C-alpha positions as YAML, in Angstrom:
chain: A
units: angstrom
residues:
- id: 1
  name: MET
  ca: [84.35, -90.10, 60.82]
- id: 2
  name: SER
  ca: [81.14, -92.02, 60.18]
- id: 3
  name: GLY
  ca: [81.80, -94.82, 57.70]
- id: 4
  name: SER
  ca: [80.86, -94.70, 54.05]
- id: 5
  name: LEU
  ca: [77.86, -94.81, 51.74]
- id: 6
  name: GLN
  ca: [77.81, -96.49, 48.35]
- id: 7
  name: GLY
  ca: [76.39, -94.30, 45.61]
- id: 8
  name: ALA
  ca: [75.46, -95.13, 42.03]
- id: 9
  name: ARG
  ca: [79.08, -95.03, 40.87]
- id: 10
  name: VAL
  ca: [81.33, -94.14, 43.81]
- id: 11
  name: ALA
  ca: [81.54, -94.81, 47.54]
- id: 12
  name: TYR
  ca: [81.37, -91.66, 49.66]
- id: 13
  name: ARG
  ca: [83.39, -91.28, 52.82]
- id: 14
  name: LEU
  ca: [81.10, -89.74, 55.46]
- id: 15
  name: ARG
  ca: [81.50, -87.18, 58.20]
- id: 16
  name: ARG
  ca: [78.91, -86.94, 60.99]
- id: 17
  name: ILE
  ca: [78.04, -83.47, 62.29]
- id: 18
  name: CYS
  ca: [75.57, -81.88, 64.69]
- id: 19
  name: GLU
  ca: [73.68, -78.83, 63.46]
- id: 20
  name: GLN
  ca: [71.89, -76.51, 65.86]
- id: 21
  name: VAL
  ca: [68.72, -75.07, 64.32]
- id: 22
  name: GLY
  ca: [66.89, -72.90, 66.81]
- id: 23
  name: ALA
  ca: [65.95, -75.14, 69.72]
- id: 24
  name: LEU
  ca: [66.55, -78.28, 67.62]
- id: 25
  name: THR
  ca: [69.76, -80.27, 67.41]
- id: 26
  name: LEU
  ca: [70.04, -82.41, 64.30]
- id: 27
  name: THR
  ca: [72.59, -85.07, 63.40]
- id: 28
  name: LEU
  ca: [73.62, -85.44, 59.77]
- id: 29
  name: ASP
  ca: [75.99, -87.52, 57.72]
- id: 30
  name: ILE
  ca: [77.58, -85.42, 55.00]
- id: 31
  name: ILE
  ca: [80.23, -86.17, 52.39]
- id: 32
  name: ALA
  ca: [83.59, -85.93, 54.15]
- id: 33
  name: SER
  ca: [85.36, -84.45, 51.11]
- id: 34
  name: ILE
  ca: [83.60, -83.21, 47.98]
- id: 35
  name: ASP
  ca: [87.01, -82.90, 46.29]
- id: 36
  name: GLU
  ca: [87.74, -86.56, 47.01]
- id: 37
  name: ALA
  ca: [84.38, -87.58, 45.54]
- id: 38
  name: LEU
  ca: [85.06, -85.46, 42.45]
- id: 39
  name: ASP
  ca: [88.45, -87.14, 42.03]
- id: 40
  name: ASP
  ca: [86.71, -90.53, 42.08]
- id: 41
  name: LEU
  ca: [84.30, -89.34, 39.37]
- id: 42
  name: VAL
  ca: [87.17, -88.01, 37.25]
- id: 43
  name: ALA
  ca: [88.79, -91.44, 37.54]
- id: 44
  name: LEU
  ca: [85.59, -92.96, 36.14]
- id: 45
  name: GLY
  ca: [85.90, -90.64, 33.15]
- id: 46
  name: GLN
  ca: [89.39, -91.94, 32.56]
- id: 47
  name: ARG
  ca: [87.88, -95.43, 32.46]
- id: 48
  name: GLY
  ca: [85.36, -94.47, 29.76]
- id: 49
  name: VAL
  ca: [82.33, -93.07, 31.61]
- id: 50
  name: ASP
  ca: [81.02, -90.17, 29.50]
- id: 51
  name: ALA
  ca: [81.23, -86.57, 30.64]
- id: 52
  name: ALA
  ca: [77.45, -86.07, 30.77]
- id: 53
  name: GLU
  ca: [77.10, -88.96, 33.24]
- id: 54
  name: ILE
  ca: [79.91, -87.59, 35.41]
- id: 55
  name: LEU
  ca: [78.27, -84.15, 35.43]
- id: 56
  name: ARG
  ca: [74.93, -85.73, 36.39]
- id: 57
  name: LEU
  ca: [76.58, -87.48, 39.32]
- id: 58
  name: THR
  ca: [78.57, -84.50, 40.64]
- id: 59
  name: PRO
  ca: [77.71, -84.63, 44.38]
- id: 60
  name: TYR
  ca: [77.46, -80.96, 45.30]
- id: 61
  name: PHE
  ca: [74.38, -81.92, 47.31]
- id: 62
  name: GLY
  ca: [76.59, -83.62, 49.89]
- id: 63
  name: THR
  ca: [77.56, -80.67, 52.08]
- id: 64
  name: LEU
  ca: [75.60, -78.09, 54.06]
- id: 65
  name: TRP
  ca: [75.32, -74.94, 51.96]
- id: 66
  name: PRO
  ca: [74.51, -71.62, 53.67]
- id: 67
  name: SER
  ca: [71.12, -71.35, 51.94]
- id: 68
  name: GLY
  ca: [70.00, -74.71, 53.33]
- id: 69
  name: ARG
  ca: [71.08, -73.68, 56.79]
- id: 70
  name: GLY
  ca: [69.27, -70.36, 56.42]
- id: 71
  name: LEU
  ca: [66.05, -71.99, 55.23]
- id: 72
  name: ALA
  ca: [66.15, -74.50, 58.10]
- id: 73
  name: ARG
  ca: [66.58, -71.68, 60.61]
- id: 74
  name: TRP
  ca: [63.76, -69.74, 59.00]
- id: 75
  name: LEU
  ca: [61.40, -72.68, 59.50]
- id: 76
  name: ALA
  ca: [62.50, -73.02, 63.12]
- id: 77
  name: THR
  ca: [61.91, -69.31, 63.70]
- id: 78
  name: LEU
  ca: [58.41, -69.50, 62.22]
- id: 79
  name: ALA
  ca: [57.59, -72.37, 64.56]
- id: 80
  name: ALA
  ca: [59.04, -70.54, 67.55]
- id: 81
  name: ASP
  ca: [56.92, -67.47, 66.78]
- id: 82
  name: ARG
  ca: [53.78, -69.54, 66.18]
- id: 83
  name: PRO
  ca: [54.09, -72.88, 67.97]
- id: 84
  name: GLY
  ca: [52.38, -75.69, 66.08]
- id: 85
  name: CYS
  ca: [52.17, -73.76, 62.80]
- id: 86
  name: LEU
  ca: [53.80, -76.64, 60.88]
- id: 87
  name: THR
  ca: [52.01, -79.47, 62.65]
- id: 88
  name: GLY
  ca: [50.08, -81.51, 60.08]
- id: 89
  name: GLN
  ca: [51.16, -79.27, 57.19]
- id: 90
  name: VAL
  ca: [52.08, -80.91, 53.87]
- id: 91
  name: VAL
  ca: [55.54, -79.62, 52.97]
- id: 92
  name: LEU
  ca: [57.46, -80.27, 49.74]
- id: 93
  name: GLU
  ca: [61.18, -79.52, 49.48]
- id: 94
  name: LEU
  ca: [62.59, -79.05, 45.98]
- id: 95
  name: GLY
  ca: [66.21, -80.01, 45.33]
- id: 96
  name: CYS
  ca: [66.53, -81.29, 48.89]
- id: 97
  name: GLY
  ca: [70.09, -82.65, 48.82]
- id: 98
  name: LEU
  ca: [70.93, -83.66, 52.39]
- id: 99
  name: GLY
  ca: [67.49, -82.43, 53.40]
- id: 100
  name: LEU
  ca: [68.25, -80.25, 56.44]
- id: 101
  name: PRO
  ca: [65.14, -78.04, 55.94]
- id: 102
  name: ALA
  ca: [63.02, -81.15, 55.33]
- id: 103
  name: LEU
  ca: [64.35, -82.70, 58.54]
- id: 104
  name: VAL
  ca: [63.53, -79.56, 60.50]
- id: 105
  name: ALA
  ca: [59.99, -79.41, 59.08]
- id: 106
  name: ALA
  ca: [59.48, -83.08, 59.99]
- id: 107
  name: ARG
  ca: [60.77, -82.53, 63.52]
- id: 108
  name: LEU
  ca: [58.27, -79.66, 63.79]
- id: 109
  name: GLY
  ca: [55.37, -81.97, 62.98]
- id: 110
  name: ALA
  ca: [54.89, -81.58, 59.22]
- id: 111
  name: ARG
  ca: [54.28, -84.32, 56.68]
- id: 112
  name: VAL
  ca: [57.33, -83.83, 54.47]
- id: 113
  name: ILE
  ca: [57.97, -84.88, 50.89]
- id: 114
  name: ALA
  ca: [61.59, -84.30, 49.84]
- id: 115
  name: SER
  ca: [62.58, -84.36, 46.18]
- id: 116
  name: ASP
  ca: [65.76, -84.29, 44.14]
- id: 117
  name: CYS
  ca: [67.07, -85.66, 40.85]
- id: 118
  name: HIS
  ca: [70.50, -86.88, 41.97]
- id: 119
  name: PRO
  ca: [70.45, -90.69, 42.27]
- id: 120
  name: ASP
  ca: [72.57, -90.69, 45.43]
- id: 121
  name: VAL
  ca: [70.35, -88.37, 47.47]
- id: 122
  name: PRO
  ca: [67.90, -91.07, 48.69]
- id: 123
  name: GLY
  ca: [70.60, -92.95, 50.60]
- id: 124
  name: PHE
  ca: [71.76, -89.83, 52.42]
- id: 125
  name: LEU
  ca: [68.21, -88.65, 53.13]
- id: 126
  name: ALA
  ca: [67.10, -92.02, 54.49]
- id: 127
  name: GLY
  ca: [70.12, -92.23, 56.76]
- id: 128
  name: ASN
  ca: [69.70, -88.69, 58.06]
- id: 129
  name: ALA
  ca: [65.98, -89.17, 58.62]
- id: 130
  name: ALA
  ca: [66.74, -92.27, 60.69]
- id: 131
  name: LEU
  ca: [69.41, -90.42, 62.68]
- id: 132
  name: ASN
  ca: [66.84, -87.79, 63.62]
- id: 133
  name: GLY
  ca: [63.90, -90.11, 64.27]
- id: 134
  name: VAL
  ca: [61.60, -88.72, 61.57]
- id: 135
  name: ALA
  ca: [59.78, -90.09, 58.54]
- id: 136
  name: ILE
  ca: [60.27, -88.30, 55.23]
- id: 137
  name: GLU
  ca: [58.78, -89.34, 51.90]
- id: 138
  name: TYR
  ca: [61.14, -89.14, 48.94]
- id: 139
  name: ARG
  ca: [60.32, -88.47, 45.30]
- id: 140
  name: ALA
  ca: [62.86, -88.61, 42.47]
- id: 141
  name: LEU
  ca: [61.91, -85.39, 40.74]
- id: 142
  name: ASP
  ca: [63.39, -82.81, 38.42]
- id: 143
  name: TRP
  ca: [61.58, -79.58, 39.26]
- id: 144
  name: ARG
  ca: [62.36, -78.24, 35.79]
- id: 145
  name: ALA
  ca: [59.65, -80.57, 34.42]
- id: 146
  name: PRO
  ca: [56.24, -78.95, 35.14]
- id: 147
  name: ALA
  ca: [54.30, -81.98, 33.88]
- id: 148
  name: GLU
  ca: [55.99, -84.16, 36.54]
- id: 149
  name: LEU
  ca: [55.16, -81.56, 39.18]
- id: 150
  name: ALA
  ca: [51.52, -81.29, 38.14]
- id: 151
  name: ALA
  ca: [51.18, -85.08, 38.28]
- id: 152
  name: MET
  ca: [52.70, -85.18, 41.74]
- id: 153
  name: ARG
  ca: [50.46, -82.39, 43.00]
- id: 154
  name: GLU
  ca: [47.42, -84.25, 41.68]
- id: 155
  name: GLN
  ca: [48.58, -87.36, 43.52]
- id: 156
  name: LEU
  ca: [49.44, -85.62, 46.78]
- id: 157
  name: GLY
  ca: [46.59, -83.14, 46.89]
- id: 158
  name: ALA
  ca: [46.97, -79.62, 48.24]
- id: 159
  name: LEU
  ca: [50.43, -78.56, 49.38]
- id: 160
  name: ASP
  ca: [50.60, -76.17, 52.32]
- id: 161
  name: LEU
  ca: [54.23, -75.21, 51.86]
- id: 162
  name: VAL
  ca: [56.87, -75.50, 49.13]
- id: 163
  name: ILE
  ca: [60.45, -74.85, 50.18]
- id: 164
  name: GLY
  ca: [63.80, -74.73, 48.43]
- id: 165
  name: SER
  ca: [67.33, -73.42, 48.92]
- id: 166
  name: ASP
  ca: [69.86, -72.23, 46.34]
- id: 167
  name: LEU
  ca: [67.75, -73.50, 43.45]
- id: 168
  name: LEU
  ca: [69.04, -70.95, 40.92]
- id: 169
  name: TYR
  ca: [72.67, -72.05, 40.67]
- id: 170
  name: GLU
  ca: [72.51, -72.00, 36.84]
- id: 171
  name: ALA
  ca: [71.10, -69.20, 34.68]
- id: 172
  name: GLU
  ca: [68.69, -71.51, 32.83]
- id: 173
  name: LEU
  ca: [66.95, -72.34, 36.11]
- id: 174
  name: ALA
  ca: [65.70, -68.76, 36.53]
- id: 175
  name: GLY
  ca: [63.14, -69.32, 33.78]
- id: 176
  name: ALA
  ca: [62.12, -72.74, 35.07]
- id: 177
  name: LEU
  ca: [61.19, -71.80, 38.62]
- id: 178
  name: GLY
  ca: [58.04, -69.84, 37.69]
- id: 179
  name: PRO
  ca: [56.43, -72.71, 35.76]
- id: 180
  name: ALA
  ca: [57.42, -75.11, 38.55]
- id: 181
  name: LEU
  ca: [55.70, -73.07, 41.25]
- id: 182
  name: ASP
  ca: [52.73, -72.49, 38.97]
- id: 183
  name: ALA
  ca: [52.31, -76.26, 38.63]
- id: 184
  name: LEU
  ca: [52.74, -76.96, 42.35]
- id: 185
  name: CYS
  ca: [50.92, -74.16, 44.11]
- id: 186
  name: GLY
  ca: [47.24, -73.93, 44.83]
- id: 187
  name: PRO
  ca: [45.54, -70.75, 46.07]
- id: 188
  name: ASN
  ca: [46.67, -71.35, 49.68]
- id: 189
  name: THR
  ca: [50.17, -72.70, 49.08]
- id: 190
  name: ARG
  ca: [53.00, -70.71, 50.62]
- id: 191
  name: VAL
  ca: [56.52, -70.77, 49.16]
- id: 192
  name: LEU
  ca: [59.71, -70.15, 51.13]
- id: 193
  name: LEU
  ca: [62.99, -69.90, 49.21]
- id: 194
  name: ALA
  ca: [66.53, -69.09, 50.35]
- id: 195
  name: ASP
  ca: [69.07, -67.78, 47.85]
- id: 196
  name: PRO
  ca: [72.68, -66.58, 48.32]
- id: 197
  name: GLY
  ca: [72.18, -63.72, 45.86]
- id: 198
  name: ARG
  ca: [72.67, -65.46, 42.55]
- id: 199
  name: PRO
  ca: [72.92, -63.02, 39.59]
- id: 200
  name: HIS
  ca: [69.66, -64.29, 38.08]
- id: 201
  name: LEU
  ca: [67.59, -64.17, 41.28]
- id: 202
  name: GLN
  ca: [65.74, -60.99, 40.31]
- id: 203
  name: VAL
  ca: [64.96, -62.38, 36.84]
- id: 204
  name: ALA
  ca: [63.37, -65.40, 38.49]
- id: 205
  name: VAL
  ca: [61.35, -63.29, 40.94]
- id: 206
  name: HIS
  ca: [59.96, -61.10, 38.13]
- id: 207
  name: ALA
  ca: [59.00, -64.20, 36.15]
- id: 208
  name: ILE
  ca: [57.25, -65.71, 39.17]
- id: 209
  name: GLU
  ca: [55.38, -62.47, 39.90]
- id: 210
  name: ALA
  ca: [54.24, -62.40, 36.26]
- id: 211
  name: ARG
  ca: [52.46, -65.69, 36.98]
- id: 212
  name: GLY
  ca: [50.32, -64.13, 39.68]
- id: 213
  name: PHE
  ca: [52.48, -64.45, 42.80]
- id: 214
  name: THR
  ca: [53.30, -61.77, 45.31]
- id: 215
  name: SER
  ca: [56.75, -61.72, 46.89]
- id: 216
  name: ARG
  ca: [58.29, -60.52, 50.11]
- id: 217
  name: VAL
  ca: [62.05, -60.48, 50.70]
- id: 218
  name: GLU
  ca: [64.08, -60.44, 53.89]
- id: 219
  name: ILE
  ca: [67.86, -60.43, 54.32]
- id: 220
  name: ALA
  ca: [69.41, -62.91, 56.72]
- id: 221
  name: ALA
  ca: [72.93, -64.07, 57.56]
- id: 222
  name: VAL
  ca: [74.13, -67.53, 58.50]
- id: 223
  name: PRO
  ca: [77.57, -69.06, 59.12]
- id: 224
  name: SER
  ca: [79.17, -69.85, 55.79]
- id: 225
  name: SER
  ca: [81.24, -72.76, 57.09]
- id: 226
  name: LEU
  ca: [80.39, -75.98, 58.91]
- id: 227
  name: ASP
  ca: [82.15, -74.79, 62.07]
- id: 228
  name: ASP
  ca: [79.42, -74.04, 64.59]
- id: 229
  name: PRO
  ca: [80.47, -71.42, 67.16]
- id: 230
  name: ALA
  ca: [78.23, -73.15, 69.72]
- id: 231
  name: VAL
  ca: [80.48, -76.20, 69.40]
- id: 232
  name: HIS
  ca: [83.84, -74.55, 68.76]
- id: 233
  name: GLY
  ca: [83.87, -71.96, 71.52]
- id: 234
  name: GLU
  ca: [84.64, -68.37, 70.53]
- id: 235
  name: ARG
  ca: [85.82, -69.19, 67.02]
- id: 236
  name: ARG
  ca: [83.14, -67.73, 64.79]
- id: 237
  name: PRO
  ca: [82.88, -68.56, 61.07]
- id: 238
  name: PRO
  ca: [82.29, -65.80, 58.51]
- id: 239
  name: LEU
  ca: [78.67, -64.97, 57.72]
- id: 240
  name: GLN
  ca: [76.91, -65.46, 54.37]
- id: 241
  name: GLU
  ca: [74.18, -62.99, 53.43]
- id: 242
  name: LEU
  ca: [71.02, -64.66, 52.14]
- id: 243
  name: PHE
  ca: [67.85, -63.49, 50.44]
- id: 244
  name: MET
  ca: [64.81, -65.11, 52.03]
- id: 245
  name: LEU
  ca: [61.75, -65.00, 49.75]
- id: 246
  name: GLU
  ca: [58.16, -65.65, 50.69]
- id: 247
  name: LEU
  ca: [55.80, -66.15, 47.74]
- id: 248
  name: ARG
  ca: [52.04, -66.57, 47.58]
- id: 249
  name: ARG
  ca: [49.36, -66.50, 44.93]
- id: 250
  name: ALA
  ca: [48.09, -62.96, 44.51]
...
């Protein structure tokens, strides 16, 4: 157990974990029970908070999803194959949640900007950045709004790398990802995305390619639970297959 964190409407009970990512060991505070947090939000609804606000505050960001783990490991593998390749790079994570990939990129020497639209993400991200001794810039950002993205890119300058995991969890997001990457990416920006095989993934890839990007896909597998076999002996969690996409301007 690791205390609690007050969010916009509810207090989250925390659980502290260690996550092994390549040669890196990271410490993170996650939500101890998503179901418990959801029950607290439902109770708010019974006290008059409207359904749209409860949906906006649903804290699915608060656990480690397989795609985030896969993306973090992908970054670590890139750095192991080409030491120093992320040093000094400007990296933007979309929909960062707990920010495991952002934390890995920062540990590997990148300047990292993490973004999300959930109001409770900044508290978790700041705490996890402090636990791991890194500095991460945070932007409250809805990546479905290309005008916001274009303004941020103008402010930040050229981005070397845009990353994101499990961004296409709703069908409507498949059509939004192309315009988002179009607004963010210059001629030399690389995009790395991890997806668990959502039904609309291929629709999104076709739409992105239609905007002048080339794509390359690899299949990877990561543990689908938070039980790390390195910590828990021979007990091995089931594996989740992931689609790892690399995108660049054509």
